PANUKOL-530355 format. One record per atom (N, C-alpha, C): z, x negated, y; residue in one letter. Coordinates in steps of 0.02 Angstrom, whole numbers, padded with zeros to 5 digits, always signed. Layout:
N
ZXYa/...
//
This chain:
210
+01021-03840+01205m/+00983-03829+01144m/+01011-03769+01105m/+01082-03771+01098w/+01114-03711+01060w/+01102-03646+01099w/+01100-03647+01166s/+01088-03587+01205s/+01022-03559+01194s/+00970-03603+01184i/+00905-03580+01176i/+00899-03547+01104i/+00926-03580+01053i/+00928-03549+00989i/+00964-03481+00985i/+01022-03479+01020f/+01061-03415+01025f/+01016-03360+01058f/+00982-03377+01112f/+00940-03332+01148f/+00883-03309+01102f/+00849-03354+01064i/+00798-03331+01016i/+00823-03285+00966i/+00885-03297+00940i/+00917-03255+00886i/+00927-03186+00916i/+00951-03180+00978v/+00967-03116+01009v/+00901-03076+01016v/+00847-03113+01042i/+00783-03079+01052i/+00755-03051+00985i/+00761-03095+00933l/+00739-03072+00866l/+00777-03011+00840l/+00845-03012+00854g/+00886-02955+00835g/+00870-02893+00867g/+00856-02896+00936i/+00837-02837+00970i/+00768-02814+00949i/+00720-02856+00938a/+00654-02838+00913a/+00659-02806+00844a/+00700-02830+00797m/+00709-02802+00732m/+00741-02734+00738m/+00789-02721+00783f/+00824-02656+00792f/+00770-02606+00808f/+00732-02619+00862f/+00680-02571+00888f/+00627-02558+00834f/+00608-02610+00794w/+00557-02602+00744w/+00581-02555+00690w/+00647-02565+00668q/+00673-02521+00618q/+00683-02449+00641q/+00703-02440+00701k/+00710-02376+00731k/+00645-02336+00736k/+00592-02371+00756n/+00525-02342+00761n/+00497-02326+00694n/+00516-02369+00643k/+00492-02353+00574k/+00522-02288+00548k/+00589-02278+00563q/+00626-02220+00538q/+00597-02156+00572q/+00580-02164+00637k/+00551-02108+00675k/+00487-02085+00644k/+00441-02136+00631k/+00376-02119+00603k/+00388-02086+00533k/+00431-02111+00497s/+00445-02087+00427s/+00464-02013+00434s/+00509-01997+00482t/+00534-01928+00487t/+00477-01884+00512t/+00435-01909+00557e/+00378-01867+00582e/+00325-01853+00530e/+00315-01898+00483t/+00264-01894+00434t/+00285-01860+00371t/+00349-01853+00360t/+00375-01820+00302t/+00364-01747+00302t/+00325-01721+00253p/+00305-01651+00256p/+00364-01608+00241p/+00363-01544+00268n/+00417-01496+00251n/+00414-01480+00175n/+00472-01465+00148e/+00474-01446+00078e/+00435-01382+00069e/+00392-01378+00020p/+00347-01321+00007p/+00391-01265-00014p/+00380-01202+00008r/+00418-01143-00013r/+00398-01123-00085r/+00446-01102-00121e/+00434-01079-00189e/+00384-01016-00189e/+00336-01016-00236l/+00293-00957-00246l/+00332-00900-00277l/+00379-00870-00241s/+00416-00814-00268s/+00408-00753-00224s/+00418-00695-00252l/+00407-00634-00219l/+00451-00630-00154l/+00512-00657-00159e/+00557-00657-00099e/+00527-00692-00041e/+00485-00744-00052n/+00462-00783+00002n/+00391-00756+00026n/+00366-00706+00000v/+00302-00677+00017v/+00305-00642+00086v/+00258-00656+00131g/+00254-00618+00195g/+00185-00593+00209g/+00170-00571+00270p/+00105-00544+00288p/+00052-00600+00275p/-00004-00578+00242g/-00056-00624+00228g/-00052-00652+00159g/+00004-00644+00126g/+00014-00664+00056g/-00024-00624+00008g/-00038-00647-00049v/-00073-00611-00101v/-00035-00617-00169v/-00023-00560-00199i/+00010-00554-00265i/-00034-00515-00313i/-00018-00525-00377h/-00055-00492-00431h/-00004-00451-00470h/-00017-00385-00481l/+00024-00342-00521l/-00010-00326-00584l/+00028-00323-00641m/+00000-00308-00706m/+00037-00254-00741m/+00001-00213-00778n/+00028-00162-00822n/+00077-00113-00783n/+00054-00087-00722v/+00096-00045-00685v/+00074+00027-00688v/+00122+00069-00686g/+00108+00143-00688g/+00090+00169-00754g/+00079+00234-00759p/+00061+00267-00824p/-00001+00243-00854p/-00051+00220-00806n/-00114+00196-00832n/-00118+00122-00841n/-00060+00087-00839m/-00053+00015-00849m/-00106-00022-00807m/-00109-00008-00743e/-00161-00042-00701e/-00142-00113-00685e/-00196-00148-00663e/-00187-00218-00645e/-00232-00232-00582e/-00204-00261-00531y/-00238-00271-00468y/-00205-00322-00426y/-00243-00348-00379d/-00215-00392-00327d/-00195-00351-00263d/-00144-00376-00234v/-00118-00342-00171v/-00112-00392-00116v/-00146-00377-00062t/-00141-00417+00000t/-00086-00387+00041t/-00038-00426+00061i/+00023-00402+00099i/+00004-00397+00174i/+00017-00338+00199l/+00002-00322+00269l/+00064-00331+00317l/+00121-00312+00291s/+00184-00319+00331s/+00245-00326+00286s/+00297-00349+00314k/+00363-00355+00276k/+00419-00326+00325k/+00447-00273+00303s/+00500-00242+00341s/+00568-00243+00309s/+00618-00227+00349i/+00687-00236+00326i/+00724-00167+00326i/+00758-00151+00273y/+00807-00092+00269y/+00874-00117+00266y/+00919-00085+00297r/+00992-00104+00303r/+01034-00044+00293r/+01083-00052+00246e/+01134+00000+00236e/+01204-00032+00246e/+01237-00008+00300g/+01301-00035+00318g/+01289-00104+00347g/+01345-00144+00336s/+01343-00213+00366s/+01323-00266+00318s/+01318-00247+00254s/+01306-00302+00204s/+01245-00291+00161s/+01227-00229+00146n/+01173-00213+00101n/+01106-00212+00137n/+01060-00257+00117e/+00998-00262+00151e/+00943-00276+00099e/+00884-00244+00106w/+00828-00254+00065w/+00760-00256+00103w/+00711-00281+00072h/+00645-00287+00108h/+00595-00239+00073h/+00544-00224+00116e/+00487-00185+00089e/+00422-00222+00111e/+00379-00234+00059l/+00318-00262+00070l/+00264-00203+00072l/+00226-00199+00126e/+00169-00154+00128e/+00105-00189+00113e/+00065-00168+00067g/+00007-00206+00051g/-00053-00159+00038g/-00108-00191+00021d/-00173-00151+00007d/-00202-00179-00059d/-00219-00139-00104n/-00250-00165-00164n/-00327-00154-00167n/-00353-00138-00109g/-00428-00129-00106g/-00446-00053-00112g/-00397-00013-00134k/-00413+00058-00143k/-00363+00102-00103k/-00302+00077-00102q/-00250+00112-00067q/-00190+00069-00046q/-00147+00097-00007k/-00089+00060+00014k/-00038+00052-00044k/-00001+00000-00044v/+00050-00013-00094v/+00113-00030-00061v/+00172-00005-00084w/+00236-00023-00057w/+00281-00048-00113w/+00309-00108-00100i/+00354-00141-00149i/+00422-00155-00116i/+00475-00132-00144s/+00543-00142-00121s/+00574-00203-00162s/+00609-00244-00122i/+00641-00305-00155i/+00713-00306-00129i/+00759-00309-00180e/+00830-00304-00162e/+00869-00354-00210e/+00913-00394-00180e/+00958-00434-00221e/+01023-00394-00236e/+01030-00384-00303d/+01087-00345-00326d/+01107-00367-00398d/+01146-00418-00403d/+01158-00450-00469d/+01095-00469-00500d/+01050-00501-00463g/+00985-00516-00483g/+00934-00481-00437g/+00869-00493-00448l/+00818-00468-00406l/+00794-00400-00432l/+00800-00346-00394d/+00776-00282-00410d/+00713-00267-00372d/+00655-00253-00407v/+00592-00243-00376v/+00568-00175-00398v/+00542-00136-00351t/+00517-00066-00370t/+00452-00058-00332t/+00407-00025-00366l/+00339-00008-00340l/+00334+00066-00330l/+00313+00088-00272a/+00302+00159-00256a/+00232+00178-00287a/+00233+00223-00334l/+00169+00245-00366l/+00131+00297-00322l/+00171+00342-00297r/+00141+00393-00253r/+00189+00429-00210r/+00162+00465-00158s/+00202+00500-00112s/+00202+00573-00136s/+00260+00607-00118l/+00267+00676-00137l/+00287+00717-00077l/+00280+00781-00082k/+00307+00830-00031k/+00366+00865-00055k/+00412+00885-00013l/+00473+00916-00035l/+00455+00981-00070l/+00401+01011-00048r/+00385+01077-00082r/+00361+01067-00154r/+00349+01006-00171e/+00326+00993-00242e/+00387+00988-00289e/+00445+00978-00258l/+00507+00974-00296l/+00541+01042-00301l/+00580+01052-00354p/+00613+01118-00364p/+00679+01121-00328p/+00684+01084-00270i/+00749+01085-00232i/+00726+01092-00157i/+00776+01113-00116n/+00763+01119-00044n/+00816+01081-00004n/+00816+01087+00061r/+00864+01052+00103r/+00935+01077+00090r/+00945+01138+00077a/+01013+01166+00060a/+01040+01133-00003a/+00994+01124-00055d/+01014+01091-00114d/+01040+01021-00102d/+01003+00986-00062l/+01021+00915-00041l/+01090+00917-00007l/+01105+00960+00033d/+01170+00965+00068d/+01224+00976+00016d/+01210+01023-00031r/+01259+01036-00084r/+01273+00972-00127r/+01219+00935-00142m/+01226+00875-00177m/+01267+00824-00141m/+01260+00822-00074d/+01302+00776-00036d/+01378+00793-00041d/+01391+00857-00040e/+01459+00881-00041e/+01493+00866-00110e/+01455+00877-00161t/+01483+00868-00231t/+01472+00798-00262t/+01429+00756-00229a/+01409+00689-00249a/+01380+00693-00320a/+01345+00748-00335e/+01306+00752-00398e/+01254+00805-00393e/+01206+00800-00437g/+01152+00848-00433g/+01093+00823-00479g/+01048+00868-00495e/+00993+00853-00536e/+00935+00905-00525e/+00876+00886-00546f/+00821+00926-00546f/+00763+00908-00598f/+00725+00953-00615e/+00670+00938-00663e/+00602+00925-00624e/+00565+00877-00645f/+00503+00861-00614f/+00456+00830-00665f/+00398+00864-00675e/+00348+00842-00722e/+00379+00822-00788e/+00420+00866-00813g/+00449+00860-00883g/+00505+00813-00891g/+00532+00787-00833q/+00587+00740-00837q/+00644+00766-00790q/+00707+00746-00810t/+00762+00766-00768t/+00782+00705-00726t/+00789+00717-00662y/+00813+00662-00615y/+00883+00681-00591y/+00924+00627-00595y/+00995+00635-00577y/+01011+00599-00510y/+01052+00629-00471l/+01072+00594-00408l/+01113+00533-00422l/+01091+00475-00393e/+01128+00414-00402e/+01176+00403-00343e/+01147+00412-00283y/+01188+00409-00222y/+01148+00434-00164y/+01181+00446-00107s/+01150+00466-00045s/+01189+00437+00012s/+01152+00413+00065t/+01190+00384+00120t/+01135+00373+00177t/+01163+00349+00234e/+01121+00333+00295e/+01101+00262+00290e/+01043+00245+00317a/+01021+00176+00322a/+00975+00168+00384a/+00959+00104+00398s/+00915+00089+00455s/+00853+00052+00431s/+00803+00056+00471f/+00737+00031+00454f/+00715-00014+00514f/+00691-00075+00501f/+00666-00120+00551f/+00593-00141+00532f/+00542-00113+00566a/+00474-00129+00552a/+00460-00200+00565a/+00416-00231+00521n/+00393-00295+00532n/+00448-00351+00539n/+00507-00336+00512g/+00558-00385+00511g/+00594-00398+00577g/+00576-00358+00629d/+00611-00364+00694d/+00673-00325+00692d/+00731-00360+00694t/+00796-00328+00688t/+00828-00315+00757t/+00791-00313+00810s/+00818-00293+00871s/+00835-00222+00875s/+00884-00203+00916a/+00911-00133+00918a/+00851-00086+00942a/+00805-00111+00986a/+00752-00067+01005a/+00704-00051+00950a/+00707-00087+00894n/+00659-00074+00840n/+00691-00045+00780n/+00754-00018+00792e/+00792+00012+00734e/+00779+00087+00733e/+00763+00110+00672s/+00757+00181+00659s/+00806+00200+00607s/+00832+00263+00610f/+00884+00283+00564f/+00855+00341+00516f/+00881+00343+00456f/+00860+00398+00409f/+00919+00406+00359f/+00915+00465+00331y/+00963+00479+00274y/+00923+00482+00210y/+00949+00459+00155y/+00913+00462+00092y/+00950+00476+00032y/+00918+00507-00015w/+00945+00528-00079w/+00904+00490-00137w/+00940+00455-00182e/+00907+00416-00233e/+00919+00453-00299e/+00866+00472-00332f/+00870+00502-00401f/+00838+00459-00452f/+00868+00462-00513e/+00842+00418-00568e/+00838+00462-00633e/+00784+00450-00670n/+00779+00484-00736n/+00826+00454-00787n/+00829+00485-00844e/+00874+00465-00895e/+00861+00397-00921e/+00794+00380-00928k/+00776+00313-00955k/+00782+00257-00901k/+00796+00273-00838e/+00804+00228-00784e/+00739+00188-00772e/+00683+00222-00788d/+00619+00189-00772d/+00574+00221-00725d/+00604+00273-00691q/+00570+00308-00634q/+00621+00329-00584q/+00602+00328-00522f/+00650+00345-00469f/+00613+00392-00419f/+00651+00438-00392i/+00625+00481-00339i/+00670+00472-00278i/+00642+00450-00222t/+00683+00437-00164t/+00661+00486-00111t/+00713+00523-00085i/+00696+00570-00029i/+00728+00543+00033i/+00686+00533+00086e/+00708+00506+00148e/+00701+00558+00202e/+00751+00574+00241e/+00746+00619+00299e/+00758+00576+00363e/+00705+00568+00404w/+00710+00528+00462w/+00738+00565+00521w/+00757+00530+00574e/+00791+00561+00631e/+00748+00610+00666e/+00681+00605+00655n/+00635+00656+00686n/+00628+00718+00646n/+00667+00723+00586g/+00660+00778+00545g/+00608+00773+00492g/+00568+00723+00493k/+00516+00714+00442k/+00540+00689+00375k/+00516+00715+00319f/+00535+00690+00254f/+00484+00647+00224f/+00503+00590+00195e/+00461+00546+00159e/+00487+00540+00086e/+00447+00556+00037i/+00470+00558-00032i/+00423+00515-00074i/+00452+00470-00113t/+00410+00430-00158t/+00435+00430-00232t/+00387+00422-00273l/+00403+00413-00347l/+00389+00342-00360l/+00438+00306-00384s/+00434+00233-00395s/+00455+00213-00466s/+00431+00155-00485v/+00450+00122-00551v/+00476+00050-00538v/+00520+00028-00581p/+00541-00044-00575p/+00486-00091-00602p/+00487-00148-00572l/+00437-00201-00595l/+00479-00260-00625l/+00456-00286-00679k/+00488-00345-00712k/+00453-00408-00684k/+00485-00464-00685p/+00452-00529-00664p/+00385-00541-00700p/+00383-00522-00761s/+00319-00531-00801s/+00261-00494-00779s/+00273-00443-00733q/+00220-00403-00709q/+00195-00425-00641q/+00226-00481-00612i/+00210-00502-00547i/+00188-00575-00546i/+00134-00591-00516k/+00114-00657-00507k/+00098-00671-00432k/+00129-00719-00402v/+00121-00735-00332v/+00064-00787-00324v/+00009-00770-00288y/-00045-00813-00276y/-00036-00857-00211y/-00011-00824-00162s/-00001-00860-00096s/+00054-00822-00057s/+00089-00860-00014l/+00147-00833+00024l/+00129-00800+00087l/+00078-00824+00120g/+00065-00797+00189g/+00115-00823+00237g/+00131-00780+00285n/+00185-00799+00336n/+00250-00768+00316n/+00301-00815+00310s/+00370-00790+00293s/+00399-00754+00350s/+00438-00700+00334v/+00476-00661+00383v/+00549-00662+00365v/
//
């Protein structure tokens, strides 16, 4: 009699163990992933953001993100670049963590011949670690110059790495920047940029995170 009762208890215990285990598995499988925060840092290709009061004309428009690339300087300094489209033209937004989130918007591209400096002037500025020039009624001062790497579309493999040297200039009000990049193929890319405040950015959707 007691052996039968013991046997029934063992069977019930085994059944309860597997029932509980199966319940936990189903709970894990059906628990949704935590949603990512609607922040600019989490935006990837396919995401949509809204910019307000940007540039001298205080423009406002939506931007559809096309790609997210990585810049790297040395072993620790890294920032991202979002390439997007606002329906009229391409838009580039740089995002960097540096005692807070620094965000800049490239307003337009420039040619080296549009600036009152040349390649020799840039070399001299490298040697002295200082320099300045006038452009459109404002004085831009050299902040720093160094070498960096670029990884298109977030692919950080060695085969996808491109090198360039750049000079960063800032006006006296610190509300406009001119960046001069010289790539390993000898091509110059120059942009006039402005900082963006959090109040100027609204994230509608994240797209694919990179």
